[in-house]
N, C-alpha and C positions, 0 to 999 in steps of 0.2 A: 522453415527454410532459412539457411544461413545467409546473412547479408554479405554481398561481395565487397571487397575493398574497391576504391576508386580505380586502381590499376586493373584489377580483374574485370570490373564493369566495362572499362574501355576496350579491353581485349575481347570481351563478349560481343560488343557491337562490331568490332573489326572482323571477327570470325563470321558473324552473320552476313556481312557484306561479301566475304570471300565465297560464300555458298551460292551466290547468285550467278547462274551460268550465262553464257553468251546469248542464249535465246530469251533471256529476260524472265526466266522462271523464278518466282519469289514466294517465300513463305509469308505468313501474316506479319511476322517480325520484319522480314525483308522489305515488304511494301511500306511499312511504317518508317523504317530507317531511310529508305530511298526517298520517300516523300519529304521527310525532314531535310535531308541533305540537298535535294534538288532545288530548294528555294534559296540556297546560299551559293552565289556564283563563284566565290573564290575557292571553294572546297576542292573541286577537281584539279584546279591548277596547282594548289599547294601539295596535294598528294603526289602528283606527277613530278613537281619540282623537288620534293623531298627525296624521291628515288634518285633523281639526277644528282642532287647535291651530296647524297650519301656516297655515290660512286666517286665523285670528285674529292670528297673528304678522305676516302681510302687512299687516293693517289696524292694526298697532301696539297691539293690545289685550291681548297676552299679558303676564302679570305674572311676577315672579321665581319664585314658587312653581310656577307652571305650567311655566316653562322648566326648572327643576331636575328636576321630575317627568318631563318629557319626555326630558331628557338621560339620566337614570338608566335609564329603561326602554328607551330606544334602545340604550344600552350592553348591557343584558341581552339584547335581541333580537339584536344583532350577535353576541354570544357564543354564543347558541343556534344561530343560522344557521351560524356557522363550525363548531361541533361537528357539526351535521348534515352539512355538506359534507365534513368530514374522514372521517366514517364511510362516507358514500356513495361518495366518490371512491375509497377503498381497495377497496370491494366491487365497484364497477363495473368495475374493472380486473382482477378475479379471474376464475376459470373460469366456464363455463356453469352448473355445478352450484350455485355460489354465487349467481349471478343468479336461478336458479329458486327457490332458498331465500329470497331477498329478497322474492319475490312471494307467499310462503306466508302464510296467516293466522297460523300458529303463530309465525313470526318477527316479523311485524308486531305481534302481541300483546306479544312481548318488548320491541319498540321502544317501544310505548306505556307499558309498565310502567317500562322503563329511563329514559325521558325524564321521567316523572313524578317519579322519585326524583332524577334529575339536577337538576331544578328546585328540589328541596328540599335538595340537598346544601349543607353549610355551607362546604366548602373546595374549592379548585381541585383538590386531590389526589383527592377523592372523585369529582368530575366526570370526571377523567381515568380513574379505575378503571372508571366506568360506560361511558365512550366505548370503552375497549379491550375491555370485556366484550361490548358490543353488536356491535363489529366482529368479534371472534372467534366470537361466537355464530352468525354468519351462515354459518359454514363447518363446523359440527359436526353430528353425527347428530341427527335430530329426537327420538330417545329421551331425549336429555339436556336437553330444554327445561325440565323440572321442576327440574333441577339449576341451570340458569341463573337461574331465578326465585329459587331459594334464595340464589344468590350476590348477586343484586340486593338481596335483603332483608338480607343480611349487611353489604353496603356501606352501606346506609341505617342500620343499627343500630349498627355499630361506630364507636368513636371513633378518631381518628388514632393514639392510643397503641396500640390493638390492632394496627394495621397495622405500627407500628414493631416490635413484638414478632415478628410474623409474618416481617417482612423479616430480622430478626436470625437467626431459626432457619433461614430459607431460605438465607441466605448462609453460615451456619456450622452445618451439621448436627452434632448431638452437643453443642451448646452447653448450658451449665447455666443455671439461673435467675440465679445469682450473676453469671455472665459477661454475660448479657443486661442485667442492671441496670448493671453496670460500663460496658458499651458505650454505654448510653443516658443514664446519669446520672453515675456516678463516685462520689459521696459515698454511703456506706452508712448508712442511717438505722437507728433502733432497731426491734426486732421488733414492738413494740407501737405503732408510729407509724402515722399516717395513710397515709404513703407505702407502708409495708409492706402495709397492708390493701388499698390500691388495686392494688398490683402483684399480690398474690395473686388479686384479683378478675379482673384481665386474664388471668392464666394459667388460672384456672378457667373463664372464659367460653369461651376458645379450646379448652380441653380438652373441655368439655361439648358443644360444637358439632362435635367431631370433626375439628378443623383441626390441632391439635398433640397430641403424646403423649410420654410418656417413651420413650426409644429402646428398641426391643425386638429380640431375636434371633429369627430364624425358622429352621425346618428346611428341607430341600430342597423340601418341598411347599408352603412358604409359611405353615405353621402357626406361631403364636407359641409360644415355649418359656417355660415358667414360670420365674420367677426364684426362686432359693433365698432363703428368708426368714431373716433374721438379726435377732436381738433386740438392740436398741440398749441399751447400758448408760448412755447419757446421761440426765440428769435433765431435759433441756429438749426441747421439741418441735422438729421439723424446721424449719429456718430458711426464711423467705420467700425468702431469697437463697441457697438451697442450692447447693453447688458439687460435689455428688456425682452427682446424677441427670442424665444427658444428655437433651436433648429433640430431637425431629425432627418434620417435617411428616408427617401421614398422607397416604395417596393422595388423599383428598378435599382436604386442604390444599394439596397440590401442584397439583391441578387448579384450585383457586381462585386460586392465585398465577399459574399459567400463563395463565388467561383474563382476569385483571384487571390484571396488572402487566407483561405482555409484549406487544409488538407483533407478534402472530403470527396469520396466517389460514391454517388448515390445510384440506386438501382433504376434502370430504365423502366418507366411505367407505360 
């Protein structure tokens, strides 16, 4: 199958919308597209305003402010349509189980929530995390839908620096906080600095949410083995950039990375 250009992809989404009749009859694609658009309140107003402004433009009545407003919102509409196309095209070429999943109300609820956060995302990276998550969420067991909702909330709440820390630990299991800082920044600040406080906040956020933890040893049954406690003779507290304690992703953290940072659609089991 030949990959469509961005312009062709956008036209395909628009064409699917035009097929939806007044009685609300929708194809599988139509339901997916409408679910995505219904969570973004400004879409309907922009489409209607575009038609009105187009008529005024033909009459030479459009001013510079209207033109700038229209161009900006048309850009946002095209970005939205293209994201919808990317997700749908991947899923439409998957197995029958995935196509059935696309029609379920459970999945469409995730689509509505996901695109609501997509619209609020401040960066292209966050939009991409949500696109990958919604794509992968179409092919997993329904019992994990609550988990997908949690992942959507994390993407919305986390700053890009949280994701930078997650990626470092994902790429380098057993990395220490000091090594993470060196990889991301280089220059080591003082322990009582703003940078140290912010870095400790990042580690604390991810640890409290159960995404990362200090590396642990398990027995054959998967039980965590207690570490032997040693009293430190140092007169100072543990450094924000400690180089002794290694970190790893938890199972939850690995799932978060898998569904938000990888282009994978697995078969429903």
